[in-house]
N, C-alpha and C positions, 0 to 999 in steps of 0.2 A: 276697918276690915283686917281680917287676919291673913297670915301668910298662906293659909290653906285655900284661899279663894281660887277658883278655877283660872287657868292661864290661857284657855282657848274658849272664847265667848262669841256666840253669834246672837246679835240682837235683831229681831224682826218686828215690824209694825208698819202702820199706814203712814202716809204723808201727814206730817204735823203731829205725830205721836210722841216725839221726843227722842227718837233713836240716836240722832247725831249728838245731841246734848248729853245723853246718858253715856254714849261711847266715849266722848271727849272727857267726861268727868271720871269715868272708870279708868280710862287710859292714864290720866294724871295720877289718880290714887294708887293704881297698881303698877305703874311704870311699864305699861304694855302698849305697843303701837296699835292704833286703830285705823281701820280702812272702811271707806264708804263704797258700797257696791256700785253706786252710780259712777264712781271713778274707775271701777273695773270695766264697766260697760262702755264708758266714753273716754277717749283720749282728749284731754282738755288742751285747747290751743287758743291763742289770742284771736286767730282768724275764724274760729268757730270749732265746736266740738265735732269729733269724728268718731263714729261708732266702731268699736272693735269687732272683728269677725268672731264667730262662735268659738273657733279654735283659740284665738287670742285671749278671749275672756276666760276660757277654761284654764289655759296655761297660766295666765296672770293670777287667777284665784288659787290654782294648785301651788304656785310659788309662795303665796302668802300662807296657806294652811300647812305647808311643810315646815314652817318655822316653829320654834318652841313655844311662842306665846303670841297671841293676837286677839284683837277684838274686831269683828266684822259686823257692820250694820247695813241694813237695807230692807227694802220692801220685797225684794225678789225671793220667790220660793220655787222658781222653775227648776227643771232638771239640772241645769248647769251649776246650780249652787248646792245640790244635794250632798256632795262630798264635804262641804263646809258644815252642814248640819250633822252629818255622821261623825266627823272628826272633832267637833266641838265638845268641850267638857261640860258646858252650860249653854242652853238656848234660852234666851229671854224673849218672851213674846210680850211686847209692850202694847197692851190693849186699852189705850187711852180712850176716854169717852168721845163718841163721834162729834158732838157739838164743841167740845174743847178743841178737837182737831180743826174744825171749821174756823174757829176763832184764831187759832195759830196760823192757818193758811193766810187769812186776811192780814193778820199782824205782820207776818213774815214778808208778804208782798209789799205792804206799805213801807216797812223799814228798808227793804231792798231798793225800792223806787226812790226813797229819800236819801239813799247812799249811806244809811246807818247800819246796815247789815250786809256782810259779804255774801256773795252767791257764786256757785260754780257754773251758773248758766245766766243768760240774759233774762231778767225778770219781765217778760212781756205779758200783755193782757191775755194772750192765747195760752201761755203756760199757766197763768193764774186760773183760768177757767178749767184747764185740764186737771189741775190739782184737786178741784172739787169732784171731778169725774173719777179720778184715780182713788180718792178717798171713799166715795160711794162704792166703787168697784171692789176695793179691798174689803169693805164691810160686808158686801153681799156675796162675793165670789172668792176673793183672796183668803180671807180668814177661814171659812169652812174648808177650802182646798188645803190650806196649810195643815190644819188639824187632821184631815183625812190622810194626807200623804206622810206627814211627819209625826203623827201621834205615836208612832212606834218608839219615839225617843222620850216618852213621858217621864222616864226616870231622871232625865237631865233637863227637863223643860220646866221653866218657871214663868207663869203667867202673872203679870203685874199690870196695874192700871196707872202707875206713875213711878218715876225714878226714886221717889222718897221711900218706896218699899224695898229698895236695894241699897241706896247710899246712906 
C-alpha cells in the first residue's frame, strides 16, 4: 500500500463479514489505530458489559473521529455513527457472501467455546442464535438502509466482497 492510502477509514458489514480482521490488518499495515463500534456501545468490564448512554456513545465516537487517523469498524449505521461516515476519507462496505458469514458465525462460536479465540463477550448459545438473526436482519434491512442513507458518499465508498480486494 502506498502512502496515499486514506487515513480515516470506516468499515461496515454484517456479523461474520470480516470487518474486525480487515480493520486489524489495515491497522498493522498503515500504522493507524482501529476501533470496534461494539466497544463504543459497551463499556467492557469483568463483571459484565454495561451499555453506554447515547450521549456517552456520541462523545466517545466524536473523540475518535477528531484524531488525525483512524479505522472504525462495525455493523452500526444508525444516526449516532453518521458523523463517522461523513468524516471518513474511505468507507469500505464489506459485502461478504451470506453463506460465508453463516459459516464464520459457526466457526467463531466453536473456537470461542473451545477457548481458542478471544471474545469481547461471553459466547453463550443465546448470542450464537442472535448472530444468525442479526446476519439475516443486516441482509434484508441493514444493507438496503445503509445504501439509502449513506449512498450520498458514493465517491468515497468502496464495496468489496472480501479483504483480498483491498490488501
